[in-house]
C-alpha positions in Angstrom: 191.9 29.7 231.2 188.6 31.1 232.8 190.9 33.3 234.7 192.8 34.5 231.7 189.7 35.5 229.7 188.3 37.7 232.5 191.6 39.5 232.5 191.3 40.4 228.8 188.1 42.4 229.5 190.2 45.8 229.5 192.4 44.4 227.1 190.0 44.0 224.4 188.7 47.7 225.1 192.4 48.9 225.0 192.7 46.7 221.8 189.7 48.3 220.1 191.0 52.1 220.6 194.6 51.1 219.7 193.1 49.6 216.2 190.7 52.5 215.8 193.7 54.4 215.6 195.5 52.4 213.5 192.8 51.9 210.9 191.8 55.4 211.0 195.6 56.6 209.7 195.0 53.5 207.2 191.9 55.4 205.9 193.7 58.9 205.9 196.6 57.3 204.1 193.9 56.1 201.0 194.1 52.2 202.5 197.7 52.0 201.4 197.8 53.3 197.8 201.1 53.7 196.8 202.1 52.4 200.2 201.4 55.6 202.0 200.3 54.1 205.0 203.3 51.7 205.8 205.6 54.4 204.6 204.0 56.8 207.6 204.0 54.3 210.1 208.0 53.8 209.8 208.6 57.7 209.6 206.4 57.9 212.6 208.1 55.4 215.0 207.1 57.4 218.1 203.6 57.2 216.9 203.4 53.6 215.9 206.3 51.5 217.3 208.1 53.2 220.3 205.2 53.7 222.5 204.0 53.9 226.0 202.7 50.3 225.8 206.1 49.0 225.3 206.3 49.1 229.1 203.9 46.2 229.2 206.1 43.6 228.3 208.7 44.2 231.4 205.8 44.8 233.7 203.7 41.6 232.7 207.2 39.8 234.3 205.6 40.7 237.5 203.2 37.7 237.1 206.4 35.2 237.7 206.6 36.6 241.2 202.9 37.0 241.8 201.5 33.9 240.0 198.8 33.5 242.3 197.5 37.2 241.6 198.0 37.2 237.6 194.8 37.6 236.7 194.6 41.1 238.8 198.2 41.9 237.8 197.3 41.6 233.9 193.7 43.4 234.8 195.2 46.0 236.3 197.9 46.4 233.5 195.4 46.5 230.6 193.1 48.9 232.1 196.0 51.1 232.5 196.4 50.9 228.9 193.0 51.3 227.9 192.7 54.5 230.3 195.9 56.0 228.6 194.6 55.1 225.0 191.3 56.8 225.9 193.1 59.9 227.0 195.1 60.0 224.0 192.2 59.6 221.4 190.3 62.7 223.3 193.7 64.7 222.5 193.3 64.0 218.9 193.0 66.8 216.4 190.9 65.2 213.6 190.9 67.4 210.2 188.9 64.4 209.0 186.8 62.5 211.3 187.2 58.6 211.4 184.2 57.5 209.1 182.9 53.8 209.8 182.4 52.9 206.4 181.5 49.1 205.0 185.4 48.8 204.4 186.3 49.7 208.1 183.6 47.1 209.1 185.3 44.3 206.9 188.5 45.3 208.4 187.0 45.2 212.1 185.5 41.8 211.3 189.1 40.5 209.7 190.7 41.6 212.8 188.4 39.9 215.3 188.6 36.6 213.2 192.5 36.9 213.7 192.0 37.8 217.5 189.6 34.9 218.2 192.0 32.3 216.2 194.6 33.3 218.6 192.5 33.2 221.6 191.4 29.4 220.2 195.0 28.5 219.9 195.9 29.5 223.4 192.5 27.6 224.7 193.5 24.3 222.7 197.0 24.6 224.1 196.0 26.0 227.5 198.6 25.1 230.3 199.0 27.0 233.8 203.0 27.1 233.4 202.9 29.1 230.3 200.5 31.9 231.5 203.3 34.6 231.0 203.6 33.4 227.4 200.0 33.9 226.7 199.8 37.5 228.2 202.9 38.5 226.2 201.6 37.1 222.9 198.2 38.9 223.5 200.0 42.2 224.5 201.9 41.8 221.1 198.8 41.6 219.2 197.8 45.0 220.9 201.1 46.8 220.6 201.7 45.9 217.0 198.5 47.3 215.8 199.9 49.5 213.2 201.8 46.7 211.8 198.8 44.2 212.2 196.4 46.7 210.6 198.6 46.5 207.5 198.5 42.9 207.3 194.7 42.9 207.7 194.3 45.3 204.8 196.6 43.1 202.8 194.2 39.9 203.7 191.2 42.1 202.5 192.2 42.7 199.0 190.6 40.0 197.4 187.3 40.9 199.1 187.6 44.7 198.5 188.1 43.9 194.7 185.1 42.0 194.3 182.8 45.0 196.1 185.0 47.4 194.0 183.6 45.6 190.8 180.3 45.2 192.1 179.9 48.9 192.7 181.8 49.9 189.8 179.3 48.1 187.5 176.5 49.3 189.2 177.6 52.8 188.7 178.1 52.2 185.2 174.9 50.6 184.5 173.3 53.6 186.0 175.0 56.0 183.8 174.2 54.2 180.8 170.7 54.2 181.7 170.9 58.4 181.9 172.0 58.9 178.0 170.9 62.6 178.4 173.2 63.5 181.4 175.9 65.9 180.9 178.9 65.1 182.9 181.5 67.6 184.1 184.9 66.5 185.8 186.8 68.9 187.6 190.6 68.3 188.5 193.8 70.2 189.9 196.3 70.5 192.6 194.2 72.6 194.7 190.4 74.3 194.4 188.7 71.5 193.1 186.1 71.5 195.8 185.7 75.0 195.9 185.3 74.9 192.1 182.9 72.4 192.0 180.8 74.0 194.6 180.8 77.4 192.8 180.1 75.7 189.4 177.1 73.5 190.9 175.7 76.8 192.2 175.9 78.4 188.9 174.6 75.3 186.8 171.7 75.0 189.2 170.6 78.4 188.4 169.0 76.8 185.1 169.6 73.0 185.2 169.2 70.2 187.8 172.9 69.8 189.0 174.4 67.2 191.1 177.9 67.2 192.3 179.9 64.8 194.1 179.5 65.4 197.8 182.0 66.9 200.3 185.6 65.6 199.1 184.4 62.5 197.3 187.0 62.4 194.6 188.4 58.8 194.8 186.9 55.8 192.7 184.7 54.6 195.8 183.5 58.4 196.3 182.7 58.6 192.7 180.8 55.4 192.7 178.7 56.0 195.8 177.9 59.3 194.6 176.5 57.7 191.5 174.8 55.0 193.0 173.3 56.8 195.7 172.9 60.3 195.0 172.1 60.9 191.3 168.8 61.3 190.7 167.0 60.4 187.4 165.8 64.1 187.0 169.4 65.4 187.0 170.7 66.9 184.1 174.1 67.5 185.2 176.3 65.5 187.3 179.6 67.4 188.4 182.5 64.8 189.3 185.6 66.0 191.4 188.5 63.7 190.6 191.4 63.8 192.8 194.9 62.0 192.3 198.0 61.1 194.2 199.8 59.3 191.2 199.5 58.7 187.3 196.8 56.9 186.0 194.1 57.6 188.9 192.3 60.5 186.8 192.0 57.8 184.0 190.4 55.5 186.1 187.9 57.8 187.2 187.0 59.1 183.6 186.7 55.5 182.6 184.1 55.2 185.2 182.3 58.7 184.6 183.0 59.5 180.9 182.8 63.4 181.3 182.3 65.2 178.3 183.4 68.6 180.1 186.5 68.8 181.7 188.1 71.7 184.0 191.5 71.7 185.1 191.8 74.4 188.2 195.4 75.2 188.6 198.3 72.7 188.8 200.9 72.7 191.6 203.1 70.4 193.5 200.2 69.0 195.8 201.2 64.9 196.2 204.8 65.3 194.7 205.9 62.4 197.0 203.6 60.1 195.3 203.6 61.5 191.6 207.5 61.5 191.8 208.0 64.5 189.5 206.2 67.9 188.6 205.9 66.2 184.8 204.0 63.6 186.1 201.6 66.0 188.4 200.9 67.7 184.9 200.4 64.4 182.9 198.0 63.2 185.7 196.1 66.4 185.6 195.8 66.4 181.6 194.4 62.4 181.8 190.9 64.4 182.2 191.4 66.5 179.3 192.8 63.6 176.9 190.0 61.3 177.6 187.0 63.7 176.6 185.4 63.1 173.7 186.1 64.9 170.0 182.9 66.8 170.8 183.9 67.6 174.4 184.9 70.9 176.0 188.0 71.6 178.2 188.1 74.7 180.0 192.0 75.9 181.1 193.5 78.5 182.9 195.7 80.7 180.6 197.6 82.2 183.4 199.0 78.7 184.5 201.8 78.1 182.7 202.0 74.6 183.0 198.6 74.4 181.3 199.6 76.8 178.5 202.8 74.8 177.9 201.5 71.3 177.9 200.6 69.9 174.4 197.3 68.6 174.4 196.5 65.0 172.7 193.0 65.7 171.9 191.1 67.6 169.2 188.3 68.8 171.8 187.1 72.4 172.2 189.3 74.4 174.5 188.1 77.5 176.6 190.6 79.6 178.2 190.1 81.6 181.0 192.3 84.2 182.5 192.9 87.5 184.4 196.6 88.3 183.4 196.7 87.1 180.2 194.4 87.0 177.1 191.7 84.5 177.4 188.3 83.4 176.1 186.6 84.5 179.3 188.6 87.3 181.1 188.4 89.1 184.3 189.4 92.8 184.9 189.0 95.7 187.2 189.5 93.3 190.2 188.6 94.8 193.5 189.7 92.6 196.5 189.1 93.4 200.1 188.3 91.8 203.6 184.8 91.6 202.5 184.5 90.2 199.2 185.6 90.8 195.3 184.2 93.1 192.6 185.4 92.4 189.1 184.4 92.6 185.4 184.1 89.4 183.1 184.3 89.8 179.5 183.1 86.7 177.2 184.4 85.8 173.6 182.5 87.4 170.8 180.9 89.6 172.8 182.1 93.4 173.3 180.3 93.9 176.5 181.8 94.0 180.0 179.5 92.4 182.8 179.9 93.3 186.5 180.1 90.2 189.2 180.7 90.5 192.8 181.2 87.7 195.5 181.7 87.3 199.3 184.5 84.6 198.5 187.9 86.0 199.5 191.1 85.9 197.5 192.1 86.3 193.7 192.5 82.3 193.4 188.5 82.3 193.7 188.2 84.4 190.8 189.8 81.8 188.5 187.5 79.3 190.3 184.3 81.5 189.5 185.8 82.2 185.7 185.9 78.3 185.3 182.2 78.1 186.1 181.3 81.0 183.9 182.9 79.9 181.1 181.1 76.3 181.3 177.7 78.3 182.1 178.2 80.4 179.2 178.8 77.6 176.8 175.9 76.0 178.1 173.7 79.3 177.5 172.8 79.9 181.0 171.4 83.7 181.1 174.2 86.2 182.2 171.5 87.9 184.7 171.2 84.4 186.4 174.8 83.7 186.8 175.6 87.3 187.8 173.2 86.3 190.8 174.6 82.8 191.4 178.1 84.2 192.1 176.4 87.1 194.2 174.8 84.3 196.5 178.2 82.0 196.8 179.3 81.2 200.3 182.5 80.2 201.4 183.4 76.4 201.8 184.1 74.9 205.4 187.7 74.9 206.1 188.6 76.6 202.8 189.6 80.4 203.4 186.3 80.5 205.6 186.0 83.7 207.3 184.1 83.1 210.7 183.6 84.9 214.0 185.8 83.4 216.9 184.7 85.2 220.4 186.2 88.8 219.7 188.5 87.8 216.7 187.9 86.7 213.2 189.6 83.1 211.8 190.2 82.6 208.4 190.2 78.6 208.2 192.0 77.1 205.4 192.5 73.9 207.1 192.2 72.1 203.9 195.1 73.4 202.4 198.4 71.9 202.1 200.0 73.0 199.1 202.7 76.2 198.3 200.6 78.1 195.8 197.1 77.5 198.0 199.2 78.6 201.4 200.5 81.7 199.7 197.0 82.7 198.4 195.9 82.6 201.8 198.6 84.8 203.0 197.7 87.1 200.3 194.0 87.0 201.6 195.2 87.6 205.2 197.3 90.6 203.9 194.0 92.0 202.7 192.8 92.0 206.7 192.8 95.0 208.8 194.3 94.8 212.4 196.5 92.3 213.6 197.4 89.3 211.8 198.4 85.8 213.2 199.2 82.5 211.5 198.7 79.2 213.0 200.4 76.3 211.0 202.2 72.9 211.1 203.3 73.5 207.7 202.9 71.5 204.5 203.5 67.7 204.0 203.9 65.2 200.9 206.1 67.2 199.1 208.8 64.7 198.7 212.5 65.8 198.5 211.1 69.6 198.1 209.6 69.5 201.3 212.1 71.5 203.2 212.8 74.2 200.2 208.7 74.6 200.0 208.3 75.2 203.6 211.3 77.7 203.9 209.9 79.8 200.8 206.7 79.7 202.8 208.4 81.0 205.8 209.8 83.5 203.8 205.9 84.8 203.0 204.8 84.7 206.3 207.6 87.0 207.2 206.0 89.8 205.0 202.6 89.5 206.3 202.2 88.2 209.9 202.6 90.0 213.0 202.9 86.9 215.1 203.8 83.3 214.0 202.5 80.2 215.8 204.4 77.0 214.6 202.9 73.7 215.5 205.6 70.8 215.6 209.4 72.2 216.2 210.8 69.4 213.9 208.2 69.7 211.3 208.4 73.3 211.1 211.8 73.9 211.2 212.0 74.9 207.5 209.4 77.6 208.1 211.5 78.7 211.3 214.4 79.0 208.9 212.7 80.8 206.2 211.5 83.4 208.8 215.1 84.0 210.3 216.4 84.3 206.8 213.8 87.5 206.2 215.2 88.6 209.7 211.9 88.1 211.2 211.8 89.1 214.8 212.0 85.9 217.0 210.3 87.4 220.0 206.9 87.1 217.6 207.6 83.0 216.8 206.0 80.7 219.1 206.6 77.1 218.8 204.1 74.6 220.1 203.5 71.0 219.8 199.4 70.8 220.2 197.4 73.3 218.0 195.1 73.4 220.9 197.7 75.5 222.8 197.7 77.7 220.2 194.2 79.2 221.1 195.4 80.0 224.5 198.2 81.7 223.2 196.3 83.8 220.7 194.3 85.3 223.4 197.2 86.7 224.9 198.7 88.0 221.6 195.4 89.6 220.1 195.0 93.2 219.5 191.7 95.3 219.1 191.1 93.9 215.9 192.8 90.5 215.1 192.6 88.1 212.1 193.9 84.4 212.4 194.9 82.3 209.5 194.7 78.7 210.3 196.8 77.2 207.5 196.6 73.2 206.8 195.4 71.9 210.4 197.0 68.5 210.2 195.5 65.6 212.2 197.0 65.4 215.9 198.5 62.2 214.5 200.6 64.2 212.3 201.5 66.7 214.8 204.8 66.0 217.1 202.5 66.2 220.2 200.2 63.6 219.3 
C-alpha cells in the first residue's frame, strides 16, 4: 500500500491541473446555470472525453507484465500525464483568468474529500492481487475530471445556497442602512461595462459615485460589490446587470432596487439560453418594469426593439438618439481614427453643446448619451459633463486602440455579438493603412449561429485587407460569407491557435497596419486547445 501511495505523488499533481481546467470551465460557464457547462462538455468531446489520457488505461496493463516494478511504471505514466497537462496549460489563451474564489476553494475541498474517500476505500480493502484495478480506478478519477466536476458542483448546491442567502441578506441590510443612496441599473445585450464606466466618470464630476467593478454583473458580483466596495460616503451606486435567461435581471433588481434604469442596446447575445429574441427583449425590460413609479428609465430611440416594446410601468422615460428625434440627441458627428466630436441638444434647451471624446465608434456616442441624459436629470452642470466626456479613456478589451511593435491593435476581445462585431468593423474601416482582422467568430447564438457568423463574414469582406480565422470548423460560416462576397481566398488564413496569428501578422503588415482582435475566445473554446 505504501508503494501505491508513493506512485500517486505525480498523479495528484496531474489531477490538480486536470481539475483546475475543468473547474475553470465550470466558472466560465456560470457554474452550470441553464446547464451551460454540461452542454459545453458534450459539445467539445475532444477537449473533455476523447483526450490523451485515455491511453493511460491500455498502458497501465503493462503492470500485469512487470508486476515487480508496478510502482515505477505507474510513477512514470502519471509523471508523463502531469508533464503533458502542464504543457497544455501554458498554451491556454485565457480571455478571463481563472479566479480562485471562495466558491472554487469549496469545490476543491469537495474534490479532495471524494479522492480521499476513494483512497480510504482502497486502503481498507487493499490486496496486492488487485493492484491493477486500483490504478485503473484512480486513473479513471483523473480522466473523468470534467464529469466529476459536474457532480461535485451538484454536491455543493446546498452549501452554495446557504452562502448565497448569507451574503444576500448582508447586502440587503447594508442598502437598507443607506436610504439616501441613488441606485442606477444598467443592462443591455452589449455596451453595459462601457456605459457603466462612462456614466461613473460623468456622475463622479458632481457626486461620490461607485460602480460595480470589472464585469461584476451577476448576483454574486453585485453582492460582493455592495458588501465589500460600497462606502457610506457614496451618493450613487451604479449596478451593471447581466443576464442569460428570463428573470435574471429581476433577481438583481430585487436586490439592488434601482430608481434609475438604462438599457444600452438590445441584440441577440445569449440567444441560446434566452431561447428567442422576444425573451431577450423581455429580459432586458425587467429592469425598467421593476423601477418605482417615481423612477427614471433611459432608453434608445434608435433601437427598434426598445421603441416597439410596450412598457408596463408609469415611470418617467427619457429617450436618447442620433437618427430619431429624442429628449437627448446627438448631431454633427465627426468620427475619425483618433476619436469623435459631436453636438448634443437636451429637451427644453434650444442650445447645442459641443462634446469631444477619444473613444472610437458610433456606438460609444449612444453610451455617452445615456450618461449625459442621467447627468442632466441629476442636475450636473453641462461644462462639468463636457470635461468628463473629454477625459474618457478606452476600456480594456473593448475597442481599445493600442500600439503593438510598429502596428496598432484594436482590442475588442470582449465582444461576441453580431451588432457589436459589426460596429467594430466600422471602427476598423475608419483607420488609415492596411486592415487585418483576427477572429474565432461568435458563439452562444443558438440556431442562428451559422447565419449570423456568415453575415459577419460578408461585413469583413467589405473592410479587411487580410482575414485570419482561428478554428477551421468554428469559422466555416465566416469563410462561407467571405466567399459569397467573392473575397480573394489568397487573403484568408485559417489557424488553430491565436498565438500563430501574431507570427503571421508580422509577415502581412504594411507601412501602417491596424489589426482588429474580435472576440478572442479562451483557448478551451479554440480548436487548437
